[in-house]
C-alpha positions in Angstrom: -14.6 -31.6 -32.6 -17.7 -33.4 -33.8 -21.4 -33.7 -32.5 -24.6 -35.2 -33.6 -26.2 -32.9 -36.3 -28.5 -30.5 -34.8 -30.5 -30.5 -38.0 -32.5 -33.4 -36.4 -34.5 -30.7 -34.6 -36.1 -29.7 -37.8 -37.2 -26.2 -38.5 -36.4 -25.1 -35.0 -32.7 -25.3 -35.9 -31.0 -22.7 -38.2 -27.5 -23.5 -39.0 -25.0 -20.7 -38.7 -22.6 -22.3 -41.1 -19.8 -22.5 -38.5 -19.8 -26.4 -38.4 -19.3 -28.6 -41.4 -22.0 -31.1 -42.2 -21.2 -34.7 -43.0 -23.0 -38.0 -43.1 -21.0 -40.9 -41.5 -22.1 -44.6 -42.1 -21.1 -45.5 -38.6 -22.2 -42.2 -36.8 -25.0 -41.0 -38.9 -25.5 -37.2 -39.6 -22.7 -35.2 -37.8 -21.5 -31.7 -37.6 -17.6 -31.1 -37.2 -15.0 -28.4 -37.1 -11.2 -28.7 -36.8 -9.5 -26.7 -34.0 -5.8 -26.3 -33.2 -4.9 -27.1 -29.8 -1.8 -25.2 -29.2 -0.8 -26.5 -25.7 -1.7 -26.9 -22.1 -0.6 -24.6 -19.4 -0.1 -26.4 -15.9 0.9 -25.4 -12.5 1.7 -27.9 -9.7 2.0 -27.1 -6.1 3.9 -29.6 -3.9 1.9 -30.7 -1.0 4.5 -33.3 0.4 7.2 -35.6 -0.9 4.8 -37.7 -3.1 1.7 -35.6 -3.7 1.2 -32.4 -5.8 -1.9 -30.2 -6.4 -2.3 -29.5 -10.1 -4.1 -26.7 -11.9 -4.3 -26.8 -15.7 -5.7 -24.6 -18.5 -6.0 -25.8 -22.1 -7.2 -23.2 -24.8 -9.3 -24.7 -27.6 -10.4 -21.5 -29.2 -13.1 -20.6 -30.3 -15.5 -23.1 -28.8 -14.0 -24.7 -25.7 -11.6 -23.8 -23.0 -10.8 -26.4 -20.3 -9.8 -25.7 -16.8 -9.0 -28.7 -14.5 -7.8 -29.2 -11.0 -6.5 -32.4 -9.5 -4.1 -34.3 -7.3 -1.0 -36.1 -8.6 0.4 -39.0 -6.5 4.0 -40.1 -7.5 4.6 -43.8 -7.2 8.3 -43.2 -7.8 10.3 -39.8 -7.8 13.8 -41.4 -7.7 14.7 -40.5 -11.3 18.2 -41.1 -12.5 20.2 -37.9 -13.0 20.9 -37.1 -16.5 24.0 -35.2 -17.1 24.5 -34.0 -20.8 27.7 -35.0 -22.4 29.5 -32.5 -24.5 31.1 -34.2 -27.6 33.9 -32.2 -29.1 35.6 -33.3 -32.4 39.4 -33.7 -32.4 41.6 -30.8 -33.8 42.3 -32.8 -36.8 38.6 -33.3 -37.6 38.1 -29.6 -37.0 40.9 -28.6 -39.4 39.4 -31.0 -42.1 35.8 -29.7 -41.7 36.8 -25.9 -41.6 39.4 -26.2 -44.4 39.5 -23.1 -46.5 38.7 -23.7 -50.1 41.1 -22.5 -52.6 
């Protein structure tokens, strides 16, 4: 996260030391802090065949927590069915792989 440096307010601003100070050639004086974003939690409620109501929550501790609500409209919900395929080695390959040393 970055923002314009609040030191531009002069003596009215006292830094807490939380943000890092940096001067960028393109952005000027900025303050920045790196945050880990762990993930997003989302809950969808089906309204009809092609429309869902969505609620989401993204923790960005300690400075930001995002809540969002929206509507998803599916252009296509006919996805091909994926069946996992179990691949098993032949008995001969198993014997060679698990052969006892000695």
